[in-house]
C-alpha atoms as one frame of an Amber mdcrd trajectory, in Angstrom:
protein
 -19.287   7.007 -15.029 -19.451   5.752 -11.872 -20.917   8.963  -9.423 -18.808
   9.971  -6.621 -22.061   8.946  -4.571 -22.107   5.435  -5.713 -18.457   4.861
  -5.160 -19.412   6.192  -1.626 -22.208   3.536  -1.448 -19.465   0.958  -2.943
 -17.060   1.895   0.025 -19.277   2.745   3.060 -18.614  -0.509   4.876 -15.096
  -0.088   4.686 -15.312   3.841   5.961 -17.446   2.692   8.751 -14.602   0.049
   9.652 -12.337   2.234   9.459 -14.008   5.079  11.857 -14.258   1.879  14.179
 -10.587   1.044  13.987  -9.860   4.656  14.484 -11.849   4.739  18.135 -10.778
   1.516  19.064  -7.371   1.464  18.118  -7.093  -2.110  17.945  -5.386  -3.864
  14.735  -7.146  -3.480  11.364  -6.456  -3.467   7.619  -8.586  -3.790   4.568
  -5.497  -4.545   2.199  -3.285  -7.114   2.791   0.378  -6.897   3.892   2.112
 -10.225   2.730   2.589 -10.298  -1.198   0.642 -13.803  -1.361  -1.178 -14.777
  -4.507  -4.228 -15.882  -2.439  -4.292 -11.989  -1.733  -3.627 -10.277  -5.132
  -3.638 -13.211  -7.614  -1.521 -15.909  -9.086   0.215 -13.465 -11.601   0.221
 -10.262  -9.623   4.050 -10.452  -8.602   5.032 -11.093 -12.142   2.658  -8.475
 -13.708   4.083  -6.002 -11.305   7.454  -6.180 -11.963   6.794  -6.380 -15.854
   4.693  -3.444 -15.227   7.506  -1.613 -13.570  10.351  -2.491 -16.270   7.807
  -0.942 -18.947   8.425   2.208 -17.270  11.864   2.156 -17.611  13.851   4.258
 -20.207  10.532   6.089 -21.225   8.442   8.825 -20.836   6.185   8.851 -17.918
   2.646   9.704 -19.596   0.597  12.566 -17.680  -2.129  13.985 -19.494  -1.976
  17.179 -17.505  -0.783  21.093 -18.170   2.811  20.995 -18.706   5.958  23.362
 -19.590   8.420  22.243 -22.470  10.676  19.655 -22.020  11.355  16.641 -19.447
  13.046  15.841 -16.187  14.041  12.641 -14.359  17.543  11.161 -13.559  16.440
   8.453 -10.902  18.827   5.620  -9.778  18.202   2.818  -8.175  20.410   2.369
  -5.114  20.887  -1.684  -6.230  22.983   0.194  -9.040  20.996   0.982 -12.437
  19.643   4.264 -13.903  16.074   4.123 -14.026  16.000   6.070 -17.444  12.207
   7.521 -16.628  11.299  11.067 -17.511   8.256  13.137 -16.653   6.472  16.200
 -18.200   8.693  19.525 -16.492   5.472  21.103 -14.948   4.348  24.914 -15.727
   3.322  26.022 -12.538   1.054  28.766 -13.681  -0.882  26.430 -15.451  -0.651
  23.399 -12.892  -2.190  26.024 -10.241  -4.707  27.848 -12.473  -5.823  24.128
 -13.469  -6.261  22.921 -10.026  -8.333  25.964  -9.073 -10.641  25.596 -11.448
 -11.153  22.184 -10.687 -12.511  22.975  -7.312 -16.168  24.150  -7.495 -17.184
  20.955  -8.744 -14.901  18.703  -6.187 -16.527  20.742  -3.289 -20.087  20.045
  -4.794 -19.299  16.041  -4.585 -19.489  16.977  -1.020 -17.744  14.819   2.134
 -19.496  11.296   1.229 -18.799  11.866  -2.495 -14.818  12.763  -1.769 -14.608
   9.892   0.676 -15.868   7.243  -1.772 -13.504   8.555  -4.224 -10.786   8.371
  -2.287 -11.321   5.166  -0.826 -11.669   3.931  -4.906  -8.536   5.443  -5.549
  -6.704   3.685  -2.620  -8.459   0.317  -3.548  -6.653   0.461  -7.104  -3.548
   1.598  -5.638  -3.776  -1.561  -3.644  -4.298  -3.619  -6.712  -1.141  -2.200
  -8.379   1.311  -2.604  -5.044   3.530  -4.819  -6.836   4.119  -2.518  -9.552
   4.801   0.460  -6.765   7.151  -2.192  -4.380   9.269  -2.191  -7.673   9.185
   1.274  -8.328   9.797   2.051  -4.405  12.237  -0.245  -4.093  14.479   0.987
  -6.966  14.394   4.494  -5.641  14.554   4.526  -2.268  17.031   1.238  -1.530
  14.079  -0.460   0.474  14.392  -4.249  -0.069  11.710  -5.590  -1.649   9.615
  -7.106   1.057   9.747  -3.656   2.832   8.981  -1.688  -0.393   5.829  -3.946
  -0.901   4.546  -3.517   2.736   5.680   0.177   3.361   5.113   1.331  -0.079
   2.007  -0.319  -0.794  -0.301  -1.487   1.742   0.894   0.351   4.951   0.960
   3.314   2.771  -2.423   2.642   1.948  -3.554   1.991   5.314  -2.115   5.615
   6.054  -4.087   7.024   3.306  -7.066   5.618   4.542  -6.457   6.600   8.165
  -6.366  10.192   6.752  -9.454   9.579   4.585 -11.471   8.657   7.630 -10.377
  11.217   9.807 -11.082  13.700   7.666 -14.713  12.124   6.671 -15.259  12.138
  10.534 -14.289  15.852  10.897 -16.343  17.162   7.883 -19.369  15.324   8.807
 -19.281  15.923  12.759 -22.469  18.673  12.403 -25.309  17.863  10.298 -25.338
  19.357   7.069 -28.679  21.201   7.095 -31.139  22.080   9.905 -34.045  24.022
  10.654 -33.925  26.652  13.533 -36.897  27.426  15.619 -37.039  30.460  18.236
 -40.205  30.483  20.540 -41.436  34.264  20.859 -44.016  33.972  23.116 -47.266
  34.527  22.187 -45.957  35.600  19.085 -45.226  33.099  15.967 -41.777  31.447
  16.478 -38.744  32.956  14.313 -37.885  30.126  11.989 -34.891  29.766   9.671
 -33.446  27.222   7.652 -29.552  26.461   7.785 -27.607  24.795   5.474 -23.639
  24.085   6.421 -21.159  23.142   3.862 -17.543  22.297   4.120 -15.567  24.345
   2.281 -11.797  23.537   1.190  -8.758  25.715   2.176  -7.042  26.025  -1.652
  -4.594  24.425  -3.391  -2.560  21.943  -1.550   1.099  20.481  -2.327   2.521
  17.399  -1.026   6.443  17.396  -0.791   7.759  13.731  -1.130  10.723  12.467
   0.377  13.404  10.190  -0.946  13.037   7.433   1.585   9.333   6.738   1.880
   7.687   8.814  -0.735   4.524   6.474  -0.579   4.258   5.736   3.172   5.194
   9.437   4.237   3.210  11.078   1.494  -0.441   9.490   1.348  -1.704  11.124
   4.708  -1.209  14.752   3.223  -2.375  13.693  -0.119  -5.550  12.154   1.045
  -5.916  14.709   3.984  -6.073  17.311   1.839  -7.891  15.626  -1.170 -10.703
  14.274   0.835 -11.199  17.472   2.609 -12.195  19.009  -0.911  -8.779  20.288
  -1.865  -6.712  19.923  -5.132  -3.127  18.512  -4.671  -0.478  19.210  -6.594
   2.210  16.149  -5.792   6.230  17.411  -5.905   8.185  14.352  -5.543  11.771
  14.518  -4.114  13.840  13.943  -7.205  15.419  11.034  -6.398  11.729   9.224
  -5.889   9.746  10.475  -8.366   8.109   6.976  -9.886   6.142   5.669  -6.825
   4.409   8.958  -6.288   3.867   9.091 -10.189   1.934   5.889 -10.545   0.037
   7.158  -7.474  -0.875  10.503  -9.576  -1.816   8.375 -12.533  -4.039   6.352
 -10.380  -5.761   9.214  -9.136  -6.527  11.107 -12.160  -7.860   7.918 -13.525
 -10.136   7.546 -10.824 -11.597  11.252 -10.666 -12.011  10.987 -14.565 -14.174
   8.084 -14.467 -16.152   9.760 -11.457 -17.123  12.979 -14.007 -14.470  14.813
 -11.686 -11.908  17.082 -13.131  -8.577  15.052 -12.816  -6.634  18.370 -12.335
  -7.632  17.835  -8.777  -4.115  15.804  -8.716  -1.154  17.037 -10.496   2.269
  15.769 -10.343   5.197  18.675 -10.399   8.534  16.802 -10.656  11.775  18.708
 -10.885  15.618  18.094 -10.603  18.108  18.543  -7.969  20.196  21.021 -10.003
  16.778  22.939 -11.197  14.496  22.672  -7.875  10.682  24.207  -7.996   9.962
  23.503  -4.502  10.512  26.957  -3.135   8.864  28.920  -5.558   5.716  26.525
  -5.637   5.664  26.645  -1.920   5.484  30.442  -1.712   3.127  30.808  -4.558
  -0.063  32.703  -3.018  -2.530  30.294  -4.341  -0.961  27.195  -2.452  -2.886
  26.755   1.104  -1.595  23.650   2.255   1.788  22.233   2.414   3.093  18.886
   4.015   6.538  17.904   3.948   8.532  15.401   5.479  12.469  15.735   5.192
  15.464  18.020   6.563  14.778  20.058   9.786  16.724  22.984   7.896  13.939
  22.973   4.713  11.201  22.169   7.084  11.966  25.045   9.170  12.524  27.093
   6.086   8.780  26.079   4.878   7.141  27.087   8.334   8.924  30.416   8.443
   8.604  31.371   4.347   5.407  29.759   3.506   3.319  31.983   5.462   0.140
  31.959   3.364   0.181  28.350   4.023  -0.648  26.091   6.666   2.361  24.092
   6.778   2.553  20.303   8.239   6.096  18.964   8.838   7.967  16.082   9.742
  11.730  16.597  10.196  14.703  15.212  11.923  15.008  14.368  15.804  17.326
  12.520  17.807  15.336   8.980  19.017  17.004   7.170  21.985  16.528   4.091
  23.900  17.238   4.301  27.505  18.397   0.525  29.380  18.134   0.291  32.836
  17.543  -3.310  33.170  15.816  -6.528  31.606  14.610  -9.910  32.144  15.812
 -10.760  28.355  19.010  -9.766  27.703  19.137 -11.611  24.767  15.525 -10.716
  23.282  16.482  -7.256  24.146  19.868  -7.475  22.204  18.025  -9.230  19.034
  15.118  -6.483  18.895  17.687  -3.722  18.967  19.862  -5.098  16.286  16.801
  -5.507  13.902  15.726  -1.931  14.718  19.191  -0.416  14.084  19.854  -2.882
  10.851  16.144  -2.550   9.339  16.534  -0.431   6.019  19.874   0.733   7.065
  18.614   2.949   9.744  16.743   5.393   6.727  14.083   5.715   8.843  12.651
   8.680  11.078  12.029   6.229  13.815  15.571   4.680  13.919  17.029   4.837
  17.289  20.238   6.433  17.392  21.265   7.477  21.450  20.884   4.210  23.248
  21.871   5.499  27.125  23.622   3.014  29.100  24.448   3.691  33.324  28.073
   3.371  33.185  27.923   0.490  36.304  26.117  -1.633  33.778  22.422  -3.249
  34.416  20.658  -6.124  36.097  19.656  -8.762  33.162  18.009 -11.868  33.616
  19.256 -12.252  37.310  22.832 -11.182  36.878  24.651  -7.926  36.376  25.766
  -7.140  33.155  28.971  -4.486  32.875  28.580  -1.166  30.518  31.110  -2.938
  28.413  28.882  -6.184  28.298  25.813  -4.429  27.467  27.941  -2.999  24.496
  29.196  -6.210  23.028  25.591  -8.035  23.529  24.169  -5.263  21.061  26.975
  -5.154  18.989  27.263  -8.834  18.588  23.589  -9.355  18.220  23.572  -6.993
  15.620  26.764  -8.495  14.048  25.634 -12.219  14.295  21.874 -11.122  12.506
  23.614  -9.690   9.490  26.585 -12.420   9.382  24.151 -14.108   6.703  24.913
 -12.291   3.537  21.306 -13.366   1.769  19.376 -12.397   5.052  21.402  -9.277
   5.662  20.549  -7.531   2.100  16.518  -8.128   2.768  16.966  -6.257   5.944
  19.479  -3.578   5.302  18.125  -2.423   1.662  20.535  -0.218  -0.114  22.181
   2.830   1.002  19.608   5.680  -0.621  21.863   8.560  -1.240  25.620   9.629
  -1.673  25.182  12.260   1.060  24.349   9.011   3.827  27.106   6.875   2.308
  29.683   9.422   3.053  28.307  10.101   6.440  28.386   6.389   7.614  32.086
   6.676   6.394  32.492   9.936   8.684  30.731   8.404  11.428  33.554   5.937
  12.561  35.954   9.146  13.661  33.025   9.910  16.168  34.064   7.830  18.778
  35.310   4.523  20.096  33.817   1.610  17.532  32.320  -1.154  18.893  30.878
  -2.757  15.748  32.451  -1.148  11.997  30.202  -0.892   9.009  31.170  -3.123
   6.281  30.202  -3.573   2.730  27.923  -6.729   1.774  27.667  -7.881  -1.478
  24.035  -8.423  -3.046  23.465 -11.768  -4.844  20.974 -10.281  -7.441  22.378
  -6.397  -7.882  26.110  -6.379  -8.197  26.292  -2.571  -7.768  23.863  -2.377
  -4.899  25.605  -0.293  -1.978  24.607  -2.436   0.922  26.643  -1.234   4.207
  25.827  -2.380   8.000  25.275  -0.222  10.545  28.393   1.143  12.693  28.187
   1.363  16.385  29.810   3.894  18.421  30.559   4.023  22.101  30.445   7.870
  23.589  30.312   9.393  27.048  27.712  11.532  28.240  29.462  14.829  27.838
  29.906  13.815  23.886  26.380  15.642  23.459  27.618  17.754  20.654  27.957
  14.608  18.656  24.976  12.481  19.648  22.958  15.229  20.402  21.797  15.928
  16.705  20.481  13.363  14.067  23.256  11.329  12.017  20.662   9.817   9.444
  21.418   6.207   8.089  22.949   3.093   9.686  24.730   5.038  12.549  24.374
   4.467  16.445  25.870   5.332  19.441  25.795   4.092  22.948  26.257   6.504
  25.357  27.366   6.391  28.850  25.757   7.997  31.396  25.703   8.131  35.155
  22.527   6.297  35.897  19.067   5.627  34.886  18.163   8.842  36.094  20.454
  10.761  34.180  19.624   8.762  31.034  16.113   9.973  31.342  17.131  13.387
  31.818  19.227  13.290  28.852  17.050  11.496  26.477  14.149  13.731  27.545
  16.011  16.970  26.885  17.003  15.949  23.598  13.272  15.427  22.727  12.355
  18.288  23.606  15.242  20.528  22.410  15.845  18.654  19.250  12.676  16.508
  18.640  12.367  12.677  18.550   9.731  10.721  16.717  10.445   7.312  19.307
  11.658   6.649  22.645  12.214   2.946  24.254  12.791   1.728  27.455  14.264
  -1.567  28.940  13.598  -1.866  32.727  12.156  -4.539  35.095  11.347  -1.814
  37.763   7.664  -0.609  37.555   8.309   3.035  39.272  10.973   3.425  36.745
   8.639   2.730  33.689   5.929   5.053  35.475   8.805   7.935  35.719  10.154
   7.274  32.211   6.008   7.321  30.942   5.291  10.828  32.579   8.607  12.146
  31.346   8.348  10.979  27.687   4.826  12.146  27.547   5.376  15.734  28.824
   8.365  15.853  26.240   5.855  14.579  23.669   7.407  11.475  22.242   6.069
   8.087  21.618   7.422   5.683  24.189   7.589   2.140  23.699   8.638  -0.158
  26.977  10.448  -3.805  26.787  10.298  -4.745  23.347  11.891  -8.146  23.000
  10.082  -9.989  20.569   8.308  -9.191  17.037   7.245  -5.510  17.688  10.094
  -2.849  16.832  10.626   0.855  17.875  10.856   1.861  14.514   7.497   0.449
  13.041   3.999   1.942  13.076   0.630   0.392  12.616  -1.969   2.791  11.036
  -5.150   3.037  13.281  -3.503   2.193  16.167  -0.298   3.914  16.570   0.124
   7.841  15.846   3.219   8.440  14.171   4.650  11.631  15.882   2.953  13.643
  18.438   3.649  17.357  16.879   4.660  17.883  20.515   8.086  18.248  20.107
  10.534  19.775  17.007  10.608  16.512  15.401   7.410  17.523  13.883   4.117
  20.010  14.364   1.766  17.064  13.407   0.515  13.716  14.075  -0.338  11.104
  11.532  -3.012  10.933  11.995  -5.586  12.762  14.339  -8.190  15.186  13.745
  -5.582  17.972  14.112  -4.175  16.696  11.050  -7.469  17.006   8.855  -9.388
  19.540  10.638  -7.612  22.706   9.611  -8.036  21.882   5.698 -11.507  22.922
   5.477 -13.801  25.735   7.098 -17.590  25.292   7.399 -19.902  28.019   5.618
 -23.520  28.729   6.562 -26.569  29.881   4.712 -29.364  30.838   6.252 -32.997
  31.475   4.941 -36.064  32.766   7.019 -38.843  30.069   6.503 -42.236  32.140
   5.401 -45.192  31.522   8.342
């Protein structure tokens, strides 16, 4: 057995580096993002694929409290059923087991819990290829994205949450001797102990498109601060989180702790359990990523819990002017195409002045701007082998129907088309649709159209564009905003406007950085300052309310 304190000592250097990175906000990661044999071993890719295939058409074994029967109906967006089944949860038993596990986890202390959590993340990293295959065939992400976003980048976000939790818990000393002078009389002397106390059982509600990237921050923020976690995956994306729970339980057991600190509560689309679980009085913390409708329901009905939500929004781009029109068009083409727009950070409404823009020393008309973006997207996706590695596959039937319906919303600048996948004949791969709308069509572009659906909106001028974009962020929410401008006054005005609207702004992206990508330890994902989400991944506010500090004081005899 390796104790929690020994695990802390093993990973202390990583934690110290993570603390420094979170303060400096530069690039840092302990996990290799490229699936290279040099980083993961010569056989890692083959071993990961073999491990994934060994999961298919079988019961996923979890030694945890369970009810009778099994659930599981995951289907790969690349065209085949996974056939994996999972123990049907017994909520009474899971909640009881989670509460029973809390005292020992609390006594492990902030250092011990941080050590255990980093050990879990380290082992998850070693299984990144297996997880990548699971992510690919539940979400529809292409393999490279599934590896990076589902593996090391998700692990980075988990470590970031552990880091902020550890910082918050250790901000004050664990004990102190208090002496108050009393003049000629002996001083008053007391010994005081300050102990971090967890809030209670946490529930992490997973999403279908980014089960690990969006799930790990809440999971590890709750766990490191002393709270047991029940992981409730989306019915379409159970396997990546089931593997995660398996690794968590393995490490906890080896550290002499109760593995029921982390359990899986899988359900089905036709018999959901999320509402029942979320409103149980034992549940003190909830993390959710998904629709605004259900996020709002949780905030309004799970009143006994602290609820952290990431919901829908309308991400915008304002084009005022550019020195590099081709670079701008290529950058936007990639952003609109990546994972078929199935990202909460993908741009949707692109505002362009009706009189066009200044671009590289010439004036481009509105129609020319539209054609530049549509043409760059079409060209970028013209090679099928490259296209499928960017687009991935459409995750859900609802998104596919939404894509079909979107063609009637406005003038079609670029129609969506089906792309044949060279490896998976039944994969549902579709290019984005790009539409042209007028400013007064806000009823159409003013709410989220999740998927490969983008709209170029004709506005009066840049000021009108900024007004509309920031109003959408304040009213409907947004996780990202982008601006293209060569005018410093316009850039400064936009920065102030989007800051006040509570949305992160990217300016003049023309190279290898894209508006819908977010880097742990540097970028804050979301702000909690607009309706798209009520928390940021990851800051101190995301972790600090997951625990309380309780003191004991004892007089010291003279």
